[in-house]
VOVO-458848 format. One record per residue (C-alpha): x, y, z. Coordinates in nm, 3 decimals. Layout:
REM VOVO-458848
(rec (X Y Z))
...
REM end
This chain:
REM VOVO-458848
(rec (1.652 2.146 -4.686))
(rec (2.006 2.254 -4.610))
(rec (2.167 2.025 -4.877))
(rec (1.974 2.177 -5.174))
(rec (2.177 2.388 -5.416))
(rec (2.039 2.727 -5.532))
(rec (1.894 2.744 -5.882))
(rec (2.167 2.838 -6.131))
(rec (1.951 2.769 -6.431))
(rec (1.622 2.935 -6.535))
(rec (1.307 2.758 -6.436))
(rec (1.218 2.722 -6.809))
(rec (1.535 2.517 -6.867))
(rec (1.424 2.199 -7.054))
(rec (1.653 1.991 -6.828))
(rec (1.408 2.044 -6.541))
(rec (1.126 1.877 -6.735))
(rec (1.002 1.552 -6.575))
(rec (1.226 1.575 -6.263))
(rec (1.048 1.490 -5.930))
(rec (0.988 1.778 -5.695))
(rec (0.995 1.806 -5.309))
(rec (0.881 2.083 -5.079))
(rec (1.161 2.286 -4.925))
(rec (1.066 2.168 -4.568))
(rec (1.102 1.798 -4.654))
(rec (1.341 1.599 -4.429))
(rec (1.654 1.480 -4.603))
(rec (1.580 1.111 -4.537))
(rec (1.231 1.151 -4.684))
(rec (1.364 1.340 -4.986))
(rec (1.617 1.057 -5.052))
(rec (1.327 0.818 -5.108))
(rec (1.199 1.036 -5.396))
(rec (1.499 0.999 -5.625))
(rec (1.405 0.671 -5.793))
(rec (1.578 0.658 -6.133))
(rec (1.643 1.030 -6.134))
(rec (1.976 1.179 -6.033))
(rec (1.830 1.510 -5.925))
(rec (1.532 1.648 -5.729))
(rec (1.377 1.991 -5.774))
(rec (1.318 2.182 -5.447))
(rec (1.010 2.408 -5.454))
(rec (0.862 2.661 -5.212))
(rec (0.503 2.693 -5.088))
(rec (0.408 2.862 -5.422))
(rec (0.559 2.565 -5.616))
(rec (0.833 2.787 -5.756))
(rec (1.160 2.609 -5.813))
(rec (1.419 2.743 -5.567))
(rec (1.691 2.481 -5.591))
(rec (1.786 2.126 -5.671))
(rec (1.942 1.828 -5.493))
(rec (2.162 1.557 -5.646))
(rec (2.158 1.188 -5.536))
(rec (2.532 1.195 -5.467))
(rec (2.510 1.505 -5.245))
(rec (2.202 1.368 -5.061))
(rec (2.388 1.040 -4.984))
(rec (2.690 1.236 -4.865))
(rec (2.474 1.450 -4.634))
(rec (2.297 1.145 -4.495))
(rec (2.629 0.971 -4.437))
(rec (2.765 1.280 -4.252))
(rec (2.450 1.300 -4.035))
(rec (2.488 0.931 -3.955))
(rec (2.846 0.983 -3.850))
(rec (2.736 1.263 -3.616))
(rec (2.466 1.051 -3.462))
(rec (2.696 0.749 -3.425))
(rec (2.953 0.962 -3.250))
(rec (2.693 1.105 -3.006))
(rec (2.560 0.754 -2.951))
(rec (2.899 0.601 -2.877))
(rec (2.995 0.880 -2.642))
(rec (2.667 0.848 -2.445))
(rec (2.701 0.471 -2.424))
(rec (3.061 0.495 -2.296))
(rec (2.971 0.762 -2.041))
(rec (2.676 0.588 -1.871))
(rec (2.777 0.373 -1.576))
(rec (2.466 0.153 -1.569))
(rec (2.441 -0.162 -1.776))
(rec (2.292 -0.096 -2.116))
(rec (2.215 -0.385 -2.350))
(rec (2.029 -0.387 -2.685))
(rec (1.913 -0.688 -2.877))
(rec (1.780 -0.703 -3.235))
(rec (1.467 -0.869 -3.353))
(rec (1.645 -1.202 -3.362))
(rec (1.751 -1.160 -2.999))
(rec (2.115 -1.110 -3.092))
(rec (2.316 -0.869 -2.876))
(rec (2.411 -0.549 -3.064))
(rec (2.501 -0.319 -2.772))
(rec (2.678 -0.430 -2.454))
(rec (2.826 -0.150 -2.242))
(rec (3.109 -0.155 -1.989))
(rec (2.845 -0.142 -1.717))
(rec (2.699 -0.465 -1.853))
(rec (3.043 -0.621 -1.857))
(rec (3.093 -0.530 -1.485))
(rec (2.751 -0.649 -1.370))
(rec (2.725 -0.973 -1.569))
(rec (3.100 -1.058 -1.602))
(rec (3.063 -1.107 -1.978))
(rec (3.303 -0.924 -2.212))
(rec (3.148 -0.720 -2.494))
(rec (3.376 -0.896 -2.743))
(rec (3.222 -1.225 -2.636))
(rec (2.862 -1.101 -2.626))
(rec (2.801 -0.878 -2.927))
(rec (2.655 -1.063 -3.226))
(rec (2.551 -1.367 -3.022))
(rec (2.201 -1.457 -2.896))
(rec (2.138 -1.321 -2.548))
(rec (1.992 -1.664 -2.452))
(rec (2.352 -1.801 -2.472))
(rec (2.427 -1.613 -2.147))
(rec (2.102 -1.608 -1.951))
(rec (1.801 -1.848 -1.893))
(rec (1.511 -1.763 -2.118))
(rec (1.264 -1.731 -1.827))
(rec (1.485 -1.474 -1.656))
(rec (1.524 -1.241 -1.955))
(rec (1.307 -0.935 -1.920))
(rec (1.454 -0.775 -2.232))
(rec (1.351 -1.083 -2.436))
(rec (0.997 -1.059 -2.295))
(rec (0.990 -0.693 -2.404))
(rec (1.098 -0.793 -2.754))
(rec (0.824 -1.053 -2.776))
(rec (0.534 -0.861 -2.619))
(rec (0.622 -0.497 -2.653))
(rec (0.574 -0.450 -2.277))
(rec (0.778 -0.176 -2.110))
(rec (0.891 -0.190 -1.748))
(rec (1.027 0.081 -1.519))
(rec (1.245 0.029 -1.210))
(rec (1.131 -0.327 -1.163))
(rec (1.334 -0.560 -0.945))
(rec (1.451 -0.846 -1.163))
(rec (1.665 -1.152 -1.127))
(rec (1.853 -1.233 -1.453))
(rec (2.061 -1.496 -1.268))
(rec (2.015 -1.685 -0.945))
(rec (2.297 -1.490 -0.785))
(rec (2.201 -1.144 -0.919))
(rec (1.934 -0.883 -0.851))
(rec (1.892 -0.571 -1.066))
(rec (1.651 -0.279 -1.116))
(rec (1.556 -0.280 -1.476))
(rec (1.406 -0.034 -1.723))
(rec (1.312 -0.203 -2.055))
(rec (1.152 -0.066 -2.374))
(rec (1.082 -0.208 -2.719))
(rec (1.249 -0.045 -3.017))
(rec (0.990 0.033 -3.283))
(rec (1.037 0.132 -3.651))
(rec (0.726 0.203 -3.858))
(rec (0.510 0.029 -3.591))
(rec (0.724 -0.283 -3.602))
(rec (0.935 -0.403 -3.310))
(rec (1.293 -0.439 -3.431))
(rec (1.465 -0.490 -3.099))
(rec (1.461 -0.398 -2.729))
(rec (1.679 -0.204 -2.492))
(rec (1.740 -0.266 -2.121))
(rec (1.902 -0.042 -1.859))
(rec (1.995 -0.227 -1.543))
(rec (2.141 -0.125 -1.198))
(rec (2.292 -0.386 -0.973))
(rec (2.106 -0.401 -0.638))
(rec (2.223 -0.743 -0.524))
(rec (2.403 -0.607 -0.214))
(rec (2.101 -0.397 -0.119))
(rec (1.869 -0.696 -0.150))
(rec (2.102 -0.915 0.057))
(rec (2.133 -0.650 0.324))
(rec (1.755 -0.615 0.332))
(rec (1.721 -0.987 0.378))
(rec (1.979 -0.986 0.659))
(rec (1.801 -0.694 0.821))
(rec (1.470 -0.877 0.786))
(rec (1.607 -1.189 0.963))
(rec (1.771 -0.978 1.231))
(rec (1.452 -0.785 1.282))
(rec (1.267 -1.114 1.305))
(rec (1.490 -1.231 1.586))
(rec (1.448 -0.898 1.772))
(rec (1.074 -0.915 1.733))
(rec (1.064 -1.269 1.868))
(rec (1.278 -1.164 2.168))
(rec (1.053 -0.865 2.223))
(rec (0.750 -1.100 2.233))
(rec (0.919 -1.331 2.478))
(rec (1.018 -1.037 2.700))
(rec (0.661 -0.906 2.684))
(rec (0.530 -1.243 2.804))
(rec (0.772 -1.242 3.101))
(rec (0.729 -0.877 3.191))
(rec (0.441 -0.807 3.437))
(rec (0.443 -0.438 3.346))
(rec (0.374 -0.487 2.967))
(rec (0.199 -0.196 2.802))
(rec (-0.176 -0.283 2.801))
(rec (-0.208 -0.072 2.484))
(rec (0.072 -0.250 2.298))
(rec (-0.162 -0.419 2.052))
(rec (-0.355 -0.101 1.975))
(rec (-0.179 0.061 1.681))
(rec (-0.234 0.424 1.584))
(rec (-0.112 0.762 1.708))
(rec (-0.403 0.978 1.594))
(rec (-0.552 1.229 1.836))
(rec (-0.878 1.034 1.869))
(rec (-0.687 0.721 1.967))
(rec (-0.490 0.906 2.225))
(rec (-0.809 1.046 2.375))
(rec (-0.959 0.694 2.399))
(rec (-0.651 0.557 2.579))
(rec (-0.671 0.850 2.822))
(rec (-1.035 0.765 2.895))
(rec (-0.945 0.398 2.958))
(rec (-0.668 0.501 3.195))
(rec (-0.919 0.704 3.395))
(rec (-1.140 0.390 3.425))
(rec (-0.845 0.195 3.559))
(rec (-0.905 0.289 3.918))
(rec (-1.272 0.187 3.909))
(rec (-1.481 -0.124 3.860))
(rec (-1.733 0.059 3.644))
(rec (-1.903 -0.122 3.354))
(rec (-1.760 -0.004 3.021))
(rec (-1.953 -0.004 2.692))
(rec (-1.760 0.018 2.366))
(rec (-1.952 0.138 2.061))
(rec (-1.821 0.117 1.706))
(rec (-1.858 -0.039 1.363))
(rec (-1.764 -0.397 1.301))
(rec (-1.392 -0.437 1.259))
(rec (-1.273 -0.126 1.450))
(rec (-1.105 -0.336 1.724))
(rec (-1.351 -0.313 2.010))
(rec (-1.226 -0.631 2.169))
(rec (-0.867 -0.499 2.167))
(rec (-0.975 -0.193 2.362))
(rec (-1.183 -0.417 2.599))
(rec (-0.875 -0.629 2.658))
(rec (-0.663 -0.317 2.727))
(rec (-0.923 -0.200 2.974))
(rec (-0.909 -0.536 3.152))
(rec (-0.527 -0.543 3.153))
(rec (-0.495 -0.193 3.295))
(rec (-0.730 -0.248 3.589))
(rec (-0.704 -0.617 3.682))
(rec (-0.432 -0.833 3.821))
(rec (-0.205 -1.010 3.568))
(rec (-0.361 -1.343 3.646))
(rec (-0.724 -1.224 3.638))
(rec (-0.929 -1.404 3.367))
(rec (-1.068 -1.230 3.058))
(rec (-1.366 -1.423 2.931))
(rec (-1.523 -1.317 2.601))
(rec (-1.866 -1.426 2.486))
(rec (-2.016 -1.333 2.149))
(rec (-2.382 -1.273 2.214))
(rec (-2.466 -1.307 1.848))
(rec (-2.295 -1.638 1.794))
(rec (-2.475 -1.854 2.053))
(rec (-2.812 -2.010 1.989))
(rec (-3.080 -1.866 2.225))
(rec (-3.159 -2.210 2.361))
(rec (-2.795 -2.255 2.471))
(rec (-2.731 -1.905 2.595))
(rec (-2.842 -1.958 2.954))
(rec (-2.632 -2.269 3.004))
(rec (-2.328 -2.099 2.845))
(rec (-2.361 -1.796 3.067))
(rec (-2.456 -1.957 3.398))
(rec (-2.328 -2.314 3.351))
(rec (-2.529 -2.615 3.462))
(rec (-2.534 -2.889 3.722))
(rec (-2.491 -3.255 3.630))
(rec (-2.801 -3.409 3.488))
(rec (-2.962 -3.062 3.441))
(rec (-3.103 -3.162 3.099))
(rec (-3.090 -3.441 2.843))
(rec (-2.753 -3.461 2.671))
(rec (-2.576 -3.247 2.935))
(rec (-2.230 -3.339 3.058))
(rec (-2.277 -3.564 3.364))
(rec (-2.006 -3.378 3.541))
(rec (-2.180 -3.041 3.491))
(rec (-2.017 -2.737 3.338))
(rec (-1.898 -2.400 3.462))
(rec (-2.052 -2.097 3.292))
(rec (-1.886 -1.789 3.154))
(rec (-1.970 -1.598 3.469))
(rec (-1.790 -1.850 3.687))
(rec (-1.493 -1.863 3.454))
(rec (-1.470 -1.483 3.473))
(rec (-1.455 -1.493 3.861))
(rec (-1.216 -1.224 3.984))
(rec (-1.176 -1.084 3.633))
(rec (-1.373 -0.957 3.334))
(rec (-1.671 -1.091 3.138))
(rec (-1.661 -0.933 2.789))
(rec (-2.005 -0.928 2.629))
(rec (-1.929 -0.882 2.259))
(rec (-2.221 -0.779 2.030))
(rec (-2.437 -0.737 2.346))
(rec (-2.713 -0.592 2.119))
(rec (-2.776 -0.947 1.991))
(rec (-2.850 -1.087 2.335))
(rec (-3.203 -1.251 2.357))
(rec (-3.452 -1.051 2.556))
(rec (-3.519 -1.325 2.810))
(rec (-3.141 -1.344 2.879))
(rec (-3.120 -0.972 2.922))
(rec (-3.359 -1.001 3.225))
(rec (-3.148 -1.272 3.381))
(rec (-2.826 -1.091 3.322))
(rec (-2.960 -0.776 3.474))
(rec (-3.059 -0.963 3.789))
(rec (-2.703 -1.100 3.821))
(rec (-2.556 -0.754 3.781))
(rec (-2.789 -0.618 4.047))
(rec (-2.784 -0.900 4.304))
(rec (-2.434 -1.041 4.231))
(rec (-2.581 -1.388 4.261))
(rec (-2.721 -1.646 4.024))
(rec (-2.841 -2.008 3.992))
(rec (-2.669 -2.248 3.748))
(rec (-2.913 -2.426 3.521))
(rec (-3.059 -2.714 3.715))
(rec (-2.905 -2.591 4.036))
(rec (-3.075 -2.515 4.368))
(rec (-2.790 -2.327 4.537))
(rec (-2.712 -1.966 4.461))
(rec (-2.358 -1.888 4.352))
(rec (-2.177 -1.565 4.428))
(rec (-2.090 -1.362 4.116))
(rec (-1.758 -1.175 4.118))
(rec (-1.674 -1.021 3.781))
(rec (-1.659 -0.688 3.604))
(rec (-1.851 -0.635 3.280))
(rec (-1.722 -0.484 2.958))
(rec (-1.968 -0.482 2.670))
(rec (-1.937 -0.393 2.304))
(rec (-2.177 -0.348 2.014))
(rec (-2.196 -0.210 1.659))
(rec (-2.567 -0.138 1.705))
(rec (-2.741 0.177 1.833))
(rec (-2.866 0.042 2.175))
(rec (-3.069 0.355 2.242))
(rec (-3.263 0.296 1.917))
(rec (-3.306 -0.071 2.007))
(rec (-3.451 0.036 2.339))
(rec (-3.710 0.250 2.155))
(rec (-3.798 -0.045 1.933))
(rec (-3.843 -0.270 2.233))
(rec (-3.557 -0.497 2.125))
(rec (-3.335 -0.416 2.419))
(rec (-3.424 -0.362 2.781))
(rec (-3.393 -0.003 2.900))
(rec (-3.287 -0.103 3.253))
(rec (-3.008 -0.321 3.121))
(rec (-2.905 -0.046 2.881))
(rec (-2.856 0.199 3.173))
(rec (-2.679 -0.064 3.373))
(rec (-2.425 -0.121 3.087))
(rec (-2.404 0.243 2.983))
(rec (-2.201 0.370 3.279))
(rec (-1.884 0.455 3.083))
(rec (-1.936 0.469 2.708))
(rec (-1.645 0.490 2.468))
(rec (-1.694 0.518 2.095))
(rec (-1.428 0.374 1.873))
(rec (-1.419 0.567 1.547))
(rec (-1.418 0.392 1.207))
(rec (-1.094 0.380 1.016))
(rec (-1.206 0.645 0.763))
(rec (-1.218 0.893 1.050))
(rec (-0.861 0.824 1.156))
(rec (-0.685 0.815 0.820))
(rec (-0.354 0.917 0.968))
(rec (-0.331 0.572 1.138))
(rec (-0.359 0.381 0.811))
(rec (0.011 0.413 0.729))
(rec (0.118 0.283 1.069))
(rec (-0.135 -0.002 1.053))
(rec (-0.028 -0.096 0.700))
(rec (0.339 -0.124 0.792))
(rec (0.254 -0.313 1.111))
(rec (0.049 -0.571 0.918))
(rec (0.308 -0.582 0.638))
(rec (0.572 -0.681 0.895))
(rec (0.335 -0.937 1.057))
(rec (0.257 -1.115 0.736))
(rec (0.598 -1.091 0.574))
(rec (0.732 -1.265 0.888))
(rec (0.450 -1.525 0.890))
(rec (0.496 -1.621 0.523))
(rec (0.870 -1.556 0.509))
(rec (0.828 -1.305 0.231))
(rec (1.045 -0.994 0.288))
(rec (0.871 -0.685 0.152))
(rec (1.120 -0.438 0.005))
(rec (0.884 -0.156 -0.081))
(rec (0.523 -0.040 -0.108))
(rec (0.473 0.221 -0.380))
(rec (0.330 0.569 -0.318))
(rec (0.050 0.484 -0.563))
(rec (-0.056 0.180 -0.351))
(rec (-0.038 0.386 -0.031))
(rec (-0.244 0.666 -0.179))
(rec (-0.507 0.405 -0.279))
(rec (-0.504 0.270 0.081))
(rec (-0.546 0.623 0.221))
(rec (-0.830 0.711 -0.024))
(rec (-1.035 0.393 0.030))
(rec (-1.328 0.418 0.279))
(rec (-1.263 0.078 0.452))
(rec (-1.616 -0.030 0.529))
(rec (-1.472 -0.332 0.710))
(rec (-1.232 -0.109 0.906))
(rec (-0.911 -0.247 1.055))
(rec (-1.025 -0.609 0.996))
(rec (-1.062 -0.538 0.625))
(rec (-0.727 -0.350 0.616))
(rec (-0.553 -0.642 0.779))
(rec (-0.700 -0.895 0.532))
(rec (-0.609 -0.662 0.242))
(rec (-0.242 -0.635 0.353))
(rec (-0.228 -1.012 0.400))
(rec (-0.345 -1.058 0.041))
(rec (-0.090 -0.803 -0.081))
(rec (0.190 -0.991 0.090))
(rec (0.074 -1.321 -0.052))
(rec (0.069 -1.186 -0.411))
(rec (0.388 -0.969 -0.382))
(rec (0.644 -1.029 -0.654))
(rec (1.013 -0.988 -0.583))
(rec (0.931 -0.825 -0.249))
(rec (0.735 -0.538 -0.406))
(rec (0.369 -0.454 -0.336))
(rec (0.198 -0.357 -0.662))
(rec (-0.124 -0.161 -0.734))
(rec (-0.275 -0.440 -0.945))
(rec (-0.282 -0.663 -0.631))
(rec (-0.537 -0.433 -0.469))
(rec (-0.890 -0.565 -0.499))
(rec (-1.097 -0.268 -0.404))
(rec (-1.434 -0.254 -0.585))
(rec (-1.391 -0.007 -0.873))
(rec (-1.716 0.175 -0.784))
(rec (-1.594 0.222 -0.431))
(rec (-1.263 0.367 -0.548))
(rec (-1.439 0.604 -0.793))
(rec (-1.680 0.719 -0.525))
(rec (-1.393 0.778 -0.285))
(rec (-1.198 0.995 -0.528))
(rec (-1.507 1.192 -0.617))
(rec (-1.580 1.258 -0.249))
(rec (-1.222 1.366 -0.182))
(rec (-1.207 1.622 -0.463))
(rec (-1.393 1.955 -0.470))
(rec (-1.624 2.044 -0.759))
(rec (-1.383 2.308 -0.882))
(rec (-1.005 2.244 -0.880))
(rec (-0.726 2.503 -0.868))
(rec (-0.392 2.420 -1.028))
(rec (-0.202 2.117 -0.911))
(rec (0.062 2.299 -0.711))
(rec (-0.201 2.502 -0.527))
(rec (-0.396 2.187 -0.449))
(rec (-0.079 2.020 -0.318))
(rec (0.001 2.330 -0.103))
(rec (-0.353 2.327 0.047))
(rec (-0.324 1.963 0.140))
(rec (0.034 2.003 0.272))
(rec (-0.080 2.293 0.492))
(rec (-0.364 2.083 0.638))
(rec (-0.120 1.795 0.722))
(rec (0.133 2.033 0.889))
(rec (-0.141 2.205 1.091))
(rec (-0.271 1.872 1.205))
(rec (0.079 1.749 1.310))
(rec (0.124 2.072 1.506))
(rec (-0.214 2.018 1.673))
(rec (-0.121 1.663 1.772))
(rec (0.204 1.779 1.920))
(rec (0.052 2.082 2.092))
(rec (0.258 2.323 1.889))
(rec (0.596 2.153 1.955))
(rec (0.784 2.213 1.623))
(rec (1.054 1.950 1.686))
(rec (0.801 1.679 1.773))
(rec (0.579 1.778 1.473))
(rec (0.879 1.758 1.240))
(rec (0.969 1.410 1.371))
(rec (0.604 1.301 1.321))
(rec (0.615 1.424 0.963))
(rec (0.957 1.261 0.897))
(rec (1.132 1.589 0.811))
(rec (1.388 1.814 0.978))
(rec (1.288 2.107 1.192))
(rec (1.451 2.344 0.941))
(rec (1.243 2.194 0.662))
(rec (0.930 2.235 0.871))
(rec (1.004 2.602 0.929))
(rec (1.069 2.658 0.557))
(rec (0.738 2.492 0.468))
(rec (0.547 2.689 0.737))
(rec (0.692 3.014 0.595))
(rec (0.607 2.915 0.238))
(rec (0.247 2.818 0.337))
(rec (0.190 3.127 0.554))
(rec (0.162 2.922 0.874))
(rec (0.244 3.131 1.185))
(rec (0.578 3.017 1.329))
(rec (0.526 3.166 1.678))
REM end
């Protein structure tokens, strides 16, 4: 206690009797509360020996001096900071209003200080008032205190002895950035619309345009499809539900057929067995009770000169498998109720999420049809095996749904993206697309937030557990190990081209070289 005077009287002096004592390490403000009716306090050491005394007058003078120091520091800090800083007391009256606040809100400090903040802003747009009432803190949240103003706000309650006595808000004006973002959004929307129109008119549109992802496995699949382009071979796509098998089937059709060739898709698991034959082969008029009197063309006829896509072919009824096999072998068929054979002219692309070889063993799929379909087999990997494509897919779907719902998305946090990358995606791209749509629907002020994710908690915990080893090294070493893997993978994808790898990683070539040196990755 710096303000205590040394003892200039013996400890046995009768004047010490009955005076309150305080330990030498007591804070001055705490010591001041001990005076009571006494004008002096005795200061004692750890052995309770009297080593000094403190008068009420000197204590108050020391406290006043300390307050002056703090006030000077506070005023200097407040006048130095460019951002808007505002403080309200527990009655919501403004007690601090900086020059930054004057500039952003066009309200002079002389007019604001001492008055309720609700005199200047609508109650429902006051984040600092909400913080005062609820104790909720916010950090870098986009906020709109007025209809013509957007700010990034940090807000904290001011607590004294566990009681909220006010709140402070620090705000940065981002109105121009938000408006520029909106203008860019609308401009991009027009460009995208024009691109779609050009794509419709262009006969040489990229057949892989709708397939998003630049992972090595996706590149290998597109290379396989390109090799099939010069043939009429039957192609079988294997993969889990939601991986996009129909998109790859469509790309296969587009790359090897004429632009006006039909692409007819039939879901073998969605048609009742009793209707399958008539759907596939069509029927003549009066072929059965309730049939259209004009007859109906079947899928095979509609696919003439093009492609018949048999989706979920593993669900096809056994009796229909026999009839389809005959058509594939003889290139002829009879419509239901017909007596005249019809020439079949179509190519087959099939897809399934089942193990057809296992179904053959179980007698649920014909072996001869399996070998007829299994000429060129291409397996589409699940999303969890092509994690590097998740970021591209996320941004593609974010753009799609922000356009559809007219909700510009300003940002997606690193936390949300890490959650997306860690999740296992049992529903694959279909689930990812639905998740992003939901995030856009619930986005607030153009910001995607973590609480809008609806992954099952157990799945998230399982995912994190599976990603982390049993024994962890320190955080920086863990980050270095992961960064090294990412860089090596980028170099592999770009066949060792450093410039291309740097562009893929979103860094400069110099930065890449520095990181490679730091992580002991050979540069040559």
